[in-house]
Structure formats: C-alpha cells, structure tokens
C-alpha positions, 0 to 999 in steps of 0.5 A: 500500500502507498504511504498515507503522505504519499497518496496525498501528494501524488494525486487530489484526495476525495475528503468528505466532512459530515457536520463540516458547515461550522467554523472549524468545518470551512476552515478546512474545507477552505484549506484542502480545496486551495491544496487542490482535493475534492471537499465534500461536506455533509450538512443539515443545511446545504449552501452556496460554496466553493465545494460541495455540499450534501444534505444529510440529517445526521440520524438516518441513511441517505443518497449522501452515503454515496459521497463516502463510496470511494472517499479516501478520507472522512473527518467527522465534526458533526455535533452540535454547540456546547455554548448553551444552557445545559437543559434537559433538552440541550443535553439530549441534542449535544449527546445524540448529535455526537453519538448518534452521528457516530455510530451512524458513520460507523455502520454506514463505513463498515459496509462500504465497499471502499471505504475511505481509508482513514476516519478522523473524528471530532472529540475533545480535550474535555475527556481529561479530569479537572486539574485545579491548581491545588490538587496534583495537576500534571499536564495530560498527555494520551499515555499519562493523562487522566480521563475525568470522572467522580473516582477521578475527583481531587475536589473535596466537593464534586464538580459541577453536573454539567461538568460530569456531564461533559465528560460522560459526553467525551467518553461515550463519544470515543467508544462509540467511534472505536466500537465498530471494527473497521478493518481497512479504515484508520480511527483517529480521536482529535482530543482538540483544545479550544480552536481560536481564530480571528472569527466572528463568535469565536472563543477568542473573539469573545475574550477579546471583546471582553479585553476590549471592553474593560474586562480583561483580567482573570476569570475567577482565581485566575489559576484554572489552566488554559487549553487552546490551538491556533486556528493555523496549527489546528489545519496543520495537526489533521493534515498531518493525521492524515498523512502518517499512517502509524497515528490512531487512536486518541491524539490530543490537538493543543498548543503544547503550552497551555498557561493559567487563565490570568497569563492568558488573559493577560497576554492578550490584553498586550496583544491589543495594546490594553494594559488593564483589565477588571477581573470577573469573579467566579459569581458574576461568571455564574450570572454572566452566563446564565444571562448568555445562555452559556455555562461557566465550564466554558472558562473555569474549568482547569484544562491543562492538555498537551500534544505528547504523540504529535511531538512525538511523531515529528509535528512542529508547531507555528504558534507553540506560545500563547503570547505570539499567537495571540499577536497574530490572531489580534493581527488578523483581526485589525486587518480584517477589520 
C-alpha cells in the first residue's frame, strides 16, 4: 500500500466532512480545496460554497452515503454547540448529535465496498479530568493523562453536574467511535482543545471583546489552566494526521504550552495594547453565564492538555506559545476590520 503521505501528494483526494458547515469545518474545507483536493461537506442545511455541500440529517442513511463510497478521507465534525445552557433538551441534543452521528457513520463505513482509508473523528480535550491548581496537576498527554469521572475527582466537593455531563459525553463519543472495527479504515479521535481564530463568534472573539471592554482580567481565581490551539496549527495537525499512517487512536490536538487563565488574559491584553482589565469573579461569571444562556465550565474548568503523540511523531507547531499566537490573531483581526 502506498504510504498516506505519498497518496496525499500524488493526486487530489476526495475528502468528506460530515457536520463540516461550522467554523472549523469551513476552515478545513477551504484549506484542502486550496491544495487541490475534492471536498464535500455533509450538512443539514446545504449552502452555496466553493466546495460541494450535500444534505444529511445526521440520523438516518440516505443518498449522502454515496459521497463516502470511494472517498479517501472522512473528517467527522458533527456536534451541536456546547455554548448553551445545559437544559435536559440541550443535553440530549449535544449527546445525540455526537454519539448518534458517530454510530451512524460506523454503520455506513463498515458496509462500504471502498471505505475511506482514514477517518478522523472529532473528540475533545474535556475528556481529561478537571485539574485544579491546588491538586496533583500534571500535564495531560495521551499516555499519562487521567480521564475525568467521579472516581478521579480531586476536589473535596463534587464538580458541577454540567462538568460531569461533558466528561461522560466525551467518553461515550470515543467509545462509539471505536466500537465498530473498520479493518480498512484507520481511525483517529481528535481530542481538540479550544481552536482560536479571528472570526466572529469564536472563543477568541469572546475573550477579545472582554479585553476591549475593560473586562479582560482573570476569570474566577485565574489559576485554571487554558488549553488552546491556533487555527493554523489545528489545520496543519489535521493534515499531519492524514499523512501519517502510524497515528491512530486518541490524539491530543493542543498547543504544547497551556497556561493559567490569568497569564492567558494578560498576554491577550498585551496583544490588544490594553494594559489593564477588571477581573471577573466566579459568582459574576455564573450570573453572566445565566444571562447569556451558556455555562461557566467553558472558562472555569482547568485543562492542562499537551500533544504528546503529535510531538513524538515530529509535528512542529507554528504557534507553540500563546503570546505569539495572540499577537498573530489580533493582527489578523485588525487587518480584517
């Protein structure tokens, strides 16, 4: 069999992105299209784009399955946004949009005559336990990282139920992905940290708006670790995973240098040339999250995730450190405006 890196360079690939209509999906679609590959996005709401968009509901088989027959790469990004209140209805939608679609793709790909030779499935760095600064708080890589769960809690009090829900979703998501053997398809679960890009609605935009409003101080006690990755490195990591046959199973996609929230916000303020920012205590975050219909987990959970397998395989980050990444993202934002 021709190595994946050679196939990638020898001829245009057929790349299918289920659930690829969101921000990250469009970034990937544009990247691979610019490289000359054939890109198809499976979406509930087909739209006009330089790439092909095909309808699917993420729940049932249909004509969309034909796009996977003979495809080279499947990158499944399907999943309802977690930027919402964790009501029973929203929790069911978050869960089913991840586990249900992954099970559906397993059934379809298992029966294909010519299945994709690599399937990258979205996962999340949230699968690792909350690592508060006053606990045993080592960096979490794929080999030594501790998955979250009630039995691994290091706090004297229970974590919020919403945080336990997120951990369970992540575990079940990967379990569903690896449950069905696909002999001819290599599988990679992408445990991604927050992907930051200069786009409206992205986490970078939210943090930047706080900074520009003078509220760019620490959130909570500011000691919780922030795991992140620059949009450019995320795209490059995905391409790296496609090219390297030796990488399968869970892979962390995060910059190698996570940092405490207070340092994260300080570097962002410096990138925006705004020296000061009011801190936001935890109780104020709870109020704000309620009003904005979201959850404080997104900023208060401590994530200290590092990309062990990517580094071991020789992947080089363009933006390994947050200050330089923040400066680049701010520059792009200002250029766009």
